[in-house]
C-alpha positions, 0 to 999 in steps of 0.5 A: 573299478572295471576289470575285463579279462578275455571277453569274447562274444559269438553270435550265430548267423543263419545262412539262407540259400536264394529263392523260395526253396532256399527259404523252406530249407532255412526254415526246416534245416537252417545252416548257421555260421559263427560270427565272432564280434568280440575276440578275447578283449582285456583291459582295466579301468581304475576308479575316477578315470575317463577312458576313451574306447574307440574303433571303426564301425563294426569293430565291436565297441557297442557289443563290449559296452552291452556286455559291460552294462549287462545287456548281453552275456559274454560267450566266455571271459569275465568282467566285473565293475565295482566288484559286481558281475553285470549279469548277476543281481541286475537290480542292484547293479544298475543302481551303480551305473549310468548309461547314455546312448547318443541315438536313443533316449531313456526319457518319456517322450510325452512327459515334461522333463521334471516328471520324467526325473520324478519317475526315475527317482522312484525307479532308482529309489533315491531319497527325497532330500538326496534327490533335491540336492542332486537336481540342484547340482545337475541344474547347475552344471547342465543348465536344465532350468530353461526347459525342465517343464517342457515335454521331452518331445519338444526339446532340441537335440542338444537339450535332450542330450543334456537331459539324458546325461542328467537322467543317467546321473540322477542316482549318483552312479559310480560308473558312467557309460557314454556312447556318442554323447555329442553326435550331431550337436553344434560346437557350443553344446558339445563344449558344454557337455564335455565341460559337464562330464569333466566336472562330474568326473573331477568332483565325484570321481565318477569313472567314465567310459567314452565311446565316440567317433568325435576324437575331439571328445577323446583329446579333451576328456581322456588321457588314456584310450583303448582302441579295438578293431575286428573285435580285438585290442590294437592299442591300450595306452595314453594319448601321448604314448599313441602319438609317440609310437604312431605320431610320426606324421607332421603337418607343414602349413604355409602361405605363398603367392606362387602359382601351381604349387603342386607342380613346383613342389615335387615332393614324391619324386625328390624324396621318393615318398610312398603314396601313404607318406605324403599328401598335399592340399591347397586352398587359395594361397594356403598349402597343407602338407602332411608327411611321414617325418620318419621317411624324410626329416622335418629339416629337409622338408623345410629346406626343400620347400623354402628353396623352391617357392616364395613363402609368406608364413610357415609353421610345422605341427604334429598331426592330431590324434584323428590323423594318426588313428585314420592312418592306423586303420588304413594300414590295418594295424 
C-alpha cells in the first residue's frame, strides 16, 4: 500500500550576519546553508496495517508525513501510496487519503458541524446515498449526534477531534494519517478515539500511519513501529521486537515500612551499576527501582533487596515502551 524508498528532503536556510549591515548583505548577497530534514528514509506499510511513526521533536516525522500527503516534494527518493505519487494527480490522490493534524482543524469555524460535512461531501464528490450511510456509520462509532448541529467554534477539544476524524473519513479513504490525534485530551476521550480508529481499521482495512508522543496510543493500536531520529531510521519492527532487543530494563516495585530506603539499599555500590543502569524512586512506603537486567540479573536484585529491608509486597515487570524509547534517545541510538 505505502512504499517509501530513500526519501530525502533538504531545505535552504539563509544565514544573516548581525546588525544592520548584516541585514543588507543578506538582502543582496545572501549566504545559505543546506539543512537535511529527512535523510534516505525507507519503509513499507502493507494494506490494513496501523504503523506507529515516532521520534523526538525535530526528528523529521512531520516532514515525512507532509511528503507522503503531497504537501512537500522530496529532494530525492520516491514514495507511492496505493500506486500513486502524492505529488502527481493531486485531485484524485487526495480522495484516497484522510489527514488529521491534532493542532489544526479542517472544519469551518463558524459553520454548524452538519453543514461542514455537507461542504466536504461536495468537495469529495460523495454521492447522496453513500454520504447518508457514511454519516450514520460515523455517528455510531464517534458519537457525533449530540453536537452535530453546533458551530465548530463551540466544540470542546475532544468533540472537535472526533469531528475532525469523522471529516477525514467522510470519503472512505484507503489511507489515514493521524498526527497527534489524542494530544491534550482526557483519558476517556482518548480511549474513545483509540477504539474508533481500531474499529475502522478492522472493519474497513484502512491503512493508518499514527504519529504521536503518547506511546499508549502506539501500544494499544500499532503492532509495528518505525522510529526515526535526526532524519534517519533507527528502528523498524514490531513492538515485541523492540522490547526483545532493547527492553532489558526491569521495574522492581515494593512496599516497605523501613525508613531511609535509599540509604540502606546501596544498589550502585553493591552491584557496580552505572548511573544509566539504575534509578530509585520513593513515594511514601512505595519504592520503584528501574534497573538494567543485563548488568544485574533479576534474581540477584530480589535476593539483595529482600535481605536488606522488610518487604510487605513486591513485584517485577518489564519496563513499558515509553521507558525503552526514552533510554534509546538518551543514548543517541
